[in-house]
C-alpha positions as CSV (number, residue, x, y, z in Angstrom):
1,M,18.0,5.8,-15.6
2,T,16.7,6.0,-12.0
3,K,13.4,7.8,-11.2
4,N,15.2,10.6,-9.3
5,K,17.6,11.3,-12.2
6,Q,14.6,11.2,-14.6
7,L,12.8,13.6,-12.3
8,F,15.8,15.9,-12.1
9,I,16.3,16.0,-15.9
10,N,12.6,16.7,-16.5
11,L,12.6,19.4,-13.8
12,I,15.8,21.2,-14.9
13,T,14.8,21.1,-18.6
14,T,11.3,22.4,-17.8
15,I,12.7,25.3,-15.7
16,L,15.2,26.2,-18.4
17,V,12.7,26.1,-21.2
18,L,10.1,28.1,-19.2
19,V,12.7,30.8,-18.3
20,I,13.6,31.2,-22.0
21,N,10.0,31.2,-23.0
22,T,9.2,33.8,-20.4
23,I,12.0,36.1,-21.5
24,I,10.8,35.9,-25.1
25,N,7.2,36.6,-24.1
26,F,8.2,39.6,-22.0
27,F,10.1,41.2,-24.8
28,L,7.4,40.1,-27.3
29,S,4.7,41.9,-25.3
30,R,6.8,45.0,-25.0
31,Y,7.6,44.9,-28.8
32,V,3.9,44.5,-29.8
33,V,2.8,47.3,-27.4
34,D,5.4,49.7,-28.6
35,Y,4.6,49.1,-32.3
36,I,0.8,48.6,-32.3
37,G,-0.3,49.9,-28.9
38,D,-1.7,48.4,-25.7
39,S,-5.3,48.2,-27.0
40,A,-4.2,46.0,-29.9
41,Y,-2.2,43.8,-27.6
42,G,-5.3,43.4,-25.5
43,F,-7.1,41.8,-28.4
44,I,-4.4,39.1,-28.6
45,A,-5.1,38.1,-25.1
46,L,-8.9,38.4,-25.7
47,A,-8.7,36.1,-28.7
48,N,-7.0,33.5,-26.6
49,N,-9.7,33.9,-23.9
50,F,-12.4,33.2,-26.5
51,V,-10.5,30.0,-27.3
52,S,-10.6,29.2,-23.6
53,Y,-14.4,29.5,-23.7
54,A,-14.4,26.9,-26.4
55,T,-12.3,24.5,-24.4
56,I,-15.1,24.3,-21.8
57,F,-16.7,21.9,-24.2
58,T,-13.5,20.0,-25.3
59,T,-12.2,19.5,-21.7
60,A,-14.8,16.8,-21.0
61,I,-13.1,14.4,-23.3
62,N,-9.5,15.6,-23.4
63,S,-8.7,16.4,-19.7
64,M,-8.8,12.7,-18.6
65,A,-7.2,11.2,-21.7
66,S,-3.7,11.3,-20.3
67,R,-4.8,9.5,-17.1
68,F,-6.6,6.6,-18.8
69,I,-4.1,6.1,-21.6
70,T,-1.2,6.2,-19.1
71,L,-3.0,3.8,-16.8
72,S,-3.7,1.3,-19.6
73,V,-0.1,1.5,-20.7
74,H,1.3,0.8,-17.2
75,Q,-1.2,-2.0,-16.8
76,N,-0.2,-3.4,-20.3
77,K,-3.7,-3.3,-21.7
78,K,-2.8,-2.7,-25.3
79,T,-6.3,-2.9,-26.7
80,D,-7.6,-0.4,-24.1
81,T,-4.7,2.0,-25.0
82,N,-5.6,1.9,-28.7
83,K,-9.3,2.4,-28.0
84,F,-8.7,5.4,-25.7
85,F,-6.2,7.0,-28.1
86,S,-8.2,6.5,-31.3
87,S,-11.5,7.5,-29.6
88,V,-10.1,10.8,-28.3
89,L,-8.5,11.7,-31.7
90,I,-11.7,10.9,-33.7
91,A,-13.9,12.6,-31.2
92,N,-11.7,15.8,-31.4
93,I,-12.0,15.8,-35.2
94,I,-15.8,15.6,-34.9
95,I,-15.7,18.5,-32.4
96,I,-13.7,20.6,-34.8
97,A,-16.3,19.9,-37.6
98,V,-19.1,21.0,-35.2
99,F,-17.3,24.2,-34.1
100,M,-16.3,25.3,-37.5
101,I,-19.5,27.1,-38.5
102,P,-20.2,28.9,-35.2
103,S,-16.5,30.1,-35.2
104,I,-16.9,31.6,-38.6
105,I,-20.2,33.3,-37.6
106,L,-18.6,34.7,-34.4
107,I,-15.7,36.2,-36.4
108,L,-17.9,37.8,-39.0
109,F,-20.1,39.5,-36.4
110,L,-17.3,40.1,-33.8
111,D,-17.7,43.8,-33.9
112,Q,-21.3,43.4,-32.7
113,I,-20.1,41.5,-29.6
114,I,-17.0,43.5,-28.5
115,S,-15.7,47.0,-29.0
116,I,-13.1,47.2,-31.8
117,P,-11.5,50.4,-33.0
118,T,-12.3,51.0,-36.7
119,N,-8.6,51.0,-37.7
120,L,-8.1,47.6,-36.1
121,M,-11.3,45.9,-37.4
122,F,-9.7,43.8,-40.2
123,D,-6.6,43.0,-38.1
124,V,-8.6,41.8,-35.1
125,K,-11.0,39.6,-37.1
126,L,-8.1,38.0,-39.0
127,L,-6.3,37.5,-35.6
128,F,-9.4,35.7,-34.2
129,L,-9.6,33.5,-37.3
130,L,-5.9,32.4,-37.0
131,I,-6.2,31.9,-33.2
132,F,-9.3,29.6,-33.8
133,L,-7.4,27.7,-36.5
134,N,-4.6,27.3,-34.0
135,F,-7.1,26.0,-31.4
136,F,-8.2,23.3,-33.9
137,I,-4.6,22.3,-34.6
138,T,-3.8,21.9,-30.9
139,L,-7.1,20.0,-30.3
140,I,-6.0,17.4,-32.9
141,G,-2.5,17.3,-31.4
142,G,-3.5,17.1,-27.8
143,V,-3.7,13.3,-27.6
144,F,-0.2,13.0,-29.1
145,T,1.3,14.8,-26.1
146,V,0.5,11.7,-24.0
147,A,3.5,9.8,-25.2
148,T,6.2,11.9,-23.4
149,Y,3.9,12.2,-20.4
150,C,3.3,8.5,-20.2
151,K,7.0,7.6,-20.6
152,N,8.0,10.4,-18.2
153,K,10.2,12.0,-20.9
154,L,8.7,15.5,-20.5
155,Y,12.0,17.2,-21.3
156,L,11.4,16.2,-25.0
157,S,8.1,18.2,-25.0
158,S,9.7,21.0,-23.1
159,L,12.5,21.4,-25.6
160,R,10.2,21.4,-28.6
161,N,7.9,23.9,-26.9
162,M,10.9,26.2,-26.4
163,E,11.9,25.9,-30.0
164,S,8.4,26.7,-31.1
165,T,8.4,29.8,-28.9
166,I,11.7,30.9,-30.5
167,L,10.2,30.2,-33.9
168,K,7.1,32.2,-33.1
169,F,9.2,35.2,-31.9
170,I,11.4,35.1,-35.1
171,I,8.4,35.0,-37.4
172,I,6.8,38.0,-35.7
173,L,10.1,40.0,-35.8
174,I,10.5,39.2,-39.5
175,M,6.9,40.1,-40.4
176,F,7.1,43.4,-38.4
177,F,10.4,44.2,-40.1
178,I,9.2,43.5,-43.7
179,F,5.6,44.6,-43.5
180,K,3.6,47.3,-41.8
181,P,3.0,46.2,-38.1
182,A,-0.3,44.3,-37.6
183,V,-1.8,42.4,-34.7
184,F,-2.7,39.3,-36.8
185,Y,1.0,38.5,-37.4
186,V,0.9,37.0,-33.9
187,G,-1.8,34.7,-35.0
188,I,0.2,33.5,-38.0
189,A,3.3,32.9,-35.9
190,T,1.3,31.0,-33.3
191,L,-0.2,28.8,-35.9
192,V,3.1,27.9,-37.4
193,A,4.6,27.2,-34.0
194,S,1.7,24.8,-33.1
195,I,2.1,22.9,-36.3
196,Y,5.8,22.5,-35.5
197,V,5.0,21.0,-32.1
198,L,2.3,18.8,-33.5
199,L,4.7,17.2,-36.0
200,F,7.2,16.4,-33.3
201,N,4.6,15.0,-30.9
202,I,3.4,12.6,-33.7
203,K,7.0,11.5,-34.1
204,Y,7.4,10.9,-30.3
205,T,4.2,8.9,-30.2
206,K,5.5,6.5,-32.9
207,K,8.8,6.2,-31.1
208,L,7.7,5.9,-27.4
209,L,4.4,4.2,-27.9
210,P,5.0,1.9,-30.9
211,D,2.0,-0.2,-30.0
212,I,-0.4,2.7,-30.6
213,K,-2.5,2.0,-33.7
214,I,-4.8,4.8,-34.9
215,N,-7.8,3.2,-36.6
216,K,-11.5,4.0,-36.7
217,K,-12.2,0.4,-35.7
218,Y,-10.9,1.2,-32.3
219,F,-13.3,4.1,-31.8
220,S,-15.4,3.1,-28.8
221,I,-18.5,4.9,-27.5
222,K,-17.9,3.0,-24.2
223,K,-14.4,4.6,-23.8
224,I,-15.8,8.0,-24.7
225,K,-18.5,7.6,-22.0
226,I,-15.8,6.7,-19.5
227,L,-13.8,9.8,-20.4
228,L,-17.0,11.9,-20.3
229,S,-18.1,10.6,-16.9
230,S,-14.9,12.0,-15.4
231,G,-14.1,14.7,-17.8
232,L,-17.5,16.3,-17.6
233,W,-16.7,17.6,-14.2
234,N,-13.4,19.0,-15.4
235,S,-15.4,20.9,-18.0
236,I,-17.5,22.4,-15.2
237,T,-14.2,23.2,-13.4
238,N,-13.0,24.8,-16.6
239,L,-16.2,26.8,-16.8
240,G,-15.6,28.0,-13.3
241,N,-12.0,29.0,-14.1
242,V,-13.2,30.9,-17.2
243,I,-15.8,32.8,-15.2
244,A,-13.3,33.6,-12.4
245,D,-10.4,34.6,-14.6
246,G,-11.1,34.3,-18.3
247,L,-13.9,36.9,-18.5
248,D,-11.8,39.7,-17.1
249,L,-10.7,41.0,-20.5
250,L,-14.2,40.7,-22.0
251,I,-15.7,42.6,-19.0
252,S,-13.0,45.2,-19.3
253,N,-13.7,45.7,-23.0
254,I,-17.5,46.0,-22.5
255,F,-17.6,47.9,-19.2
256,V,-14.4,49.9,-19.1
257,G,-13.1,50.2,-22.6
258,A,-10.6,48.7,-25.1
259,S,-7.7,50.8,-23.7
260,T,-8.2,49.5,-20.1
261,M,-8.6,46.0,-21.5
262,G,-5.1,46.4,-23.0
263,I,-3.6,47.5,-19.7
264,V,-5.2,44.6,-17.9
265,A,-3.9,42.2,-20.5
266,V,-0.4,43.5,-20.2
267,A,-0.6,43.4,-16.3
268,K,-1.4,39.7,-16.5
269,V,1.6,38.8,-18.7
270,P,4.1,38.3,-15.8
271,G,1.7,36.5,-13.6
272,T,0.5,34.3,-16.5
273,A,4.2,33.4,-17.3
274,F,4.8,32.2,-13.7
275,N,1.5,30.4,-13.6
276,N,2.5,28.5,-16.7
277,L,5.9,27.8,-15.2
278,I,4.3,26.3,-12.1
279,A,1.8,24.3,-14.1
280,T,4.6,22.9,-16.3
281,I,6.7,22.0,-13.3
282,L,3.8,20.1,-11.9
283,T,3.7,17.9,-15.0
284,V,7.1,16.7,-14.0
285,F,5.7,15.2,-10.8
286,Q,2.3,14.1,-12.0
287,P,3.4,10.9,-13.9
288,Q,5.2,9.6,-10.9
289,T,2.4,10.4,-8.6
290,L,-0.1,8.7,-11.0
291,E,2.2,5.6,-11.2
292,Y,2.3,5.3,-7.4
293,Y,-1.5,5.7,-7.2
294,A,-2.0,3.1,-10.0
295,K,0.1,0.6,-8.0
296,G,-1.8,1.3,-4.8
297,E,1.3,3.0,-3.1
298,L,-0.8,5.8,-1.4
299,E,1.9,6.8,1.1
300,N,4.4,7.4,-1.7
301,A,1.7,9.3,-3.7
302,K,1.1,11.5,-0.7
303,N,4.8,12.2,-0.2
304,E,5.2,13.0,-3.9
305,V,2.3,15.5,-3.7
306,I,3.9,17.2,-0.7
307,K,7.3,17.3,-2.4
308,S,5.7,18.9,-5.5
309,M,3.9,21.4,-3.3
310,K,7.2,22.6,-1.8
311,I,9.2,22.7,-5.0
312,S,6.6,24.4,-7.0
313,G,6.0,26.8,-4.1
314,I,9.5,28.1,-4.5
315,F,8.4,29.4,-8.0
316,G,5.3,31.0,-6.4
317,N,6.5,33.0,-3.4
318,I,9.8,34.3,-4.7
319,P,8.3,36.1,-7.7
320,F,5.3,37.2,-5.7
321,S,7.5,38.7,-3.0
322,Y,9.8,40.4,-5.6
323,I,6.9,42.0,-7.5
324,L,5.3,43.1,-4.3
325,V,8.4,45.1,-3.4
326,F,9.9,46.0,-6.7
327,G,6.7,46.0,-8.9
328,A,6.7,49.7,-9.7
329,A,10.4,49.8,-10.8
330,F,9.9,46.6,-12.9
331,C,6.8,48.1,-14.7
332,M,8.5,51.4,-15.3
333,I,11.4,49.6,-17.0
334,W,9.4,46.9,-18.8
335,M,6.5,49.1,-20.1
336,P,7.5,52.8,-19.9
337,N,4.6,53.8,-22.2
338,I,1.9,52.6,-19.8
339,E,0.9,54.4,-16.6
340,T,3.3,52.9,-14.1
341,N,1.2,53.0,-10.9
342,L,-1.9,51.5,-12.5
343,L,0.2,48.7,-14.2
344,A,2.2,48.0,-11.0
345,I,-0.8,47.6,-8.8
346,L,-2.6,45.4,-11.3
347,C,0.6,43.3,-11.6
348,I,0.8,42.8,-7.9
349,I,-2.9,41.9,-7.6
350,A,-2.5,39.4,-10.5
351,F,0.5,37.9,-8.7
352,V,-1.7,36.9,-5.8
353,N,-2.8,34.0,-8.1
354,V,0.8,33.0,-8.6
355,F,1.4,33.0,-4.8
356,V,-1.6,30.7,-4.4
357,A,-0.9,28.5,-7.4
358,G,2.7,27.9,-6.3
359,I,1.7,25.8,-3.2
360,T,-1.8,24.6,-4.1
361,N,-1.7,23.6,-7.7
362,P,-0.3,20.2,-6.9
363,L,-3.4,19.5,-4.8
364,Y,-5.6,20.1,-7.8
365,N,-3.7,17.3,-9.6
366,V,-4.8,15.0,-6.8
367,F,-8.4,15.3,-8.0
368,T,-7.5,14.2,-11.5
369,I,-5.2,11.4,-10.4
370,T,-7.8,9.9,-8.0
371,N,-10.6,10.6,-10.5
372,R,-12.4,12.7,-7.8
373,V,-13.2,15.8,-9.8
374,K,-16.9,16.3,-9.1
375,T,-16.7,18.2,-5.8
376,N,-13.8,20.3,-7.1
377,A,-15.9,21.2,-10.2
378,I,-18.9,22.3,-8.2
379,M,-16.7,24.2,-5.7
380,T,-14.8,26.0,-8.6
381,L,-18.1,27.0,-10.3
382,I,-19.6,28.4,-7.1
383,T,-16.6,30.4,-6.1
384,A,-16.3,31.7,-9.7
385,L,-19.9,32.8,-9.7
386,V,-19.4,34.6,-6.4
387,S,-16.3,36.3,-7.9
388,I,-18.1,37.5,-11.0
389,V,-21.1,38.8,-9.1
390,L,-18.8,40.8,-6.8
391,V,-17.0,42.2,-9.9
392,L,-20.3,43.4,-11.4
393,I,-21.4,44.9,-8.1
394,L,-18.2,46.8,-7.6
395,L,-18.2,48.0,-11.2
396,Y,-21.7,49.3,-10.8
397,F,-21.4,51.0,-7.3
398,T,-17.7,52.0,-7.2
399,N,-15.0,53.5,-9.4
400,L,-12.6,50.7,-8.8
401,G,-12.7,49.7,-12.5
402,A,-9.8,47.4,-13.4
403,Y,-8.8,46.9,-9.8
404,A,-12.2,45.2,-9.1
405,I,-11.9,43.1,-12.2
406,V,-8.4,41.7,-11.3
407,G,-8.8,41.8,-7.5
408,C,-12.0,39.8,-6.9
409,S,-10.7,36.6,-8.5
410,A,-7.4,37.0,-6.6
411,V,-9.2,37.2,-3.2
412,I,-11.6,34.4,-3.9
413,G,-8.7,32.2,-5.2
414,L,-6.7,32.9,-2.0
415,I,-9.6,31.8,0.2
416,K,-10.4,28.7,-1.8
417,G,-6.8,27.6,-2.3
418,F,-5.7,27.9,1.3
419,I,-8.7,26.6,3.1
420,I,-11.0,24.4,0.9
421,V,-8.7,22.6,-1.5
422,P,-6.2,21.2,1.1
423,I,-9.0,19.6,3.0
424,Y,-10.6,17.9,0.0
425,A,-7.3,16.8,-1.5
426,A,-6.5,15.0,1.8
427,R,-9.9,13.2,1.7
428,C,-9.2,12.1,-1.9
429,L,-5.9,10.4,-0.9
430,N,-7.5,9.0,2.3
431,V,-5.0,10.8,4.6
432,K,-5.5,13.0,7.6
433,I,-7.4,16.3,7.0
434,K,-4.5,18.3,8.3
435,T,-1.9,16.6,6.1
436,F,-1.4,19.5,3.7
437,F,-1.7,22.4,6.1
438,P,1.9,22.3,7.6
439,P,3.4,22.9,4.1
440,L,1.0,25.8,3.6
441,L,2.0,27.3,7.0
442,Q,5.7,27.0,6.2
443,Y,5.0,28.6,2.8
444,I,3.3,31.6,4.4
445,I,6.1,32.1,7.0
446,S,8.7,31.8,4.3
447,T,7.0,34.4,2.2
448,I,6.6,36.9,5.1
449,A,10.3,36.5,5.9
450,M,11.1,37.0,2.2
451,I,9.1,40.2,1.9
452,I,10.7,41.7,5.0
453,L,14.2,41.0,3.6
454,F,13.3,42.3,0.2
455,L,11.9,45.5,1.7
456,I,15.2,46.0,3.5
457,L,17.1,45.3,0.3
458,S,15.0,47.8,-1.6
459,K,16.6,50.6,0.5
460,F,20.0,49.8,-1.0
461,L,19.2,48.5,-4.5
462,I,18.6,51.1,-7.1
463,V,16.5,49.6,-9.9
464,N,16.3,52.0,-12.7
465,N,17.4,50.1,-15.8
466,W,17.5,46.5,-17.2
467,I,21.0,45.7,-15.8
468,N,20.0,46.8,-12.3
469,L,16.7,45.0,-12.6
470,I,18.5,41.7,-13.5
471,I,21.0,42.2,-10.7
472,S,18.1,42.7,-8.2
473,V,16.3,39.7,-9.5
474,I,19.4,37.5,-9.1
475,I,20.1,38.8,-5.6
476,C,16.5,38.4,-4.5
477,G,16.2,35.0,-6.2
478,I,19.2,33.7,-4.3
479,I,18.0,35.1,-1.0
480,G,14.5,33.8,-1.6
481,L,15.8,30.3,-2.4
482,L,17.9,30.2,0.8
483,I,14.9,31.3,2.9
484,N,12.7,28.6,1.3
485,I,15.4,26.0,1.9
486,L,15.6,26.9,5.6
487,I,11.9,27.3,6.2
488,L,10.0,25.4,3.6
489,L,12.1,22.2,3.1
490,N,12.7,19.6,5.8
491,K,16.1,18.0,6.3
492,E,15.3,15.0,4.1
493,E,14.0,17.1,1.2
494,F,17.0,19.5,1.5
495,N,19.5,16.6,1.4
496,Y,17.6,15.1,-1.5
497,I,18.1,18.3,-3.6
498,I,21.7,18.7,-2.5
499,S,22.5,15.1,-3.4
500,I,21.1,15.5,-6.9
501,I,23.0,18.8,-7.4
502,K,26.3,17.2,-6.2
503,S,25.8,14.2,-8.5
504,K,25.3,16.4,-11.5
505,L,28.2,18.7,-10.7
């Protein structure tokens, strides 16, 4: 199979899977809110945020594992591959043992840290316990995801992830139908789904990387130090991301209240879904970019990054433009039991991050591929601290409340993503500083044109139910795609996409 065909299969499968997952998650959030309320749903998101705080410590080892294992496989260094693989797995088991006691203490005294309604006390604590158990399972299974990444067969992982999401949805529906609705059912379903994925990833590791041997004799402090020397900066980057975006629900709970926290959590669902879509799409391009870089083909690596910027950008500016114009109608249909204006404005603000991520996330991958993560880590931490200080100032001196919490990270992310990141990514690949700015300019122009056309369409499209909403999404999606093809893609990239579509048809 040619590289282009492999890329196409990975990309189409990834998009299909993410669309299905997104649809399920949209209906799941609506279902949970309707049955147990927005406050309870907020605790689901908050529990996952607490896990993200824990990943600050685990990122140091795990974030660079794929890079070093993939490089050693492509360079046919079997001993190094086994050492990296076994060392990461054993290190993660040690981390789990260390985290176990603090996690239990945190759960026991959770009501002393955050505000929990009395009627939800047991449910929320059990939810946190299950979410932390799920974190431990995914930590063990993380290294087994390398196989499909290394062999560029990401469609296998995508399909299993889709099946796990469907499984999760079915379990929640069954439990809500049989028993009295409770928030911790989501934790049970999430844990079962993760175990399902883990079992398949172990199977793929045995099949795709048969030379992998897990043995404690391969545990290497030297390899751990290599991972830590690079991954430590990714931990700092993760810390910055948590401060910038992961503390919003905790701040909402402490400073504004559990109810507002729930609305903020709901408002972030659509944006998070598209951010996950963009991040998953980027995994399709990263193995090829890493392979070019490993072979010293820097020009090809640069072109692959630009291609990924433009393709992932399509999944950033179309949803942003749509939600900017049709956000109120969408929120009224999606969550009729929540104040529409507040939810719509928060959704639009949260989608600024989707707009930025669409075109700039491929540039962040450059830092990992080139093992130049230090400057990005420091930059991310500084901008995150600025963001959180601004949030606290606005909460103290104004009545902006949730708007300040969601808005500050969006504004800071926009400045950082469109100015600082492109310059440093160019330096990492040893290309001209201006290399990544033309795609950014095309992206902005394309988005402005899209918003104008969507505003004109909004005068004719009546969006007041699910059918009309779907029709408007399809119409705007097609128009947005055509605009991106005309403005964002050059002739060569356009012909490349058309040739692939023709060959498949």
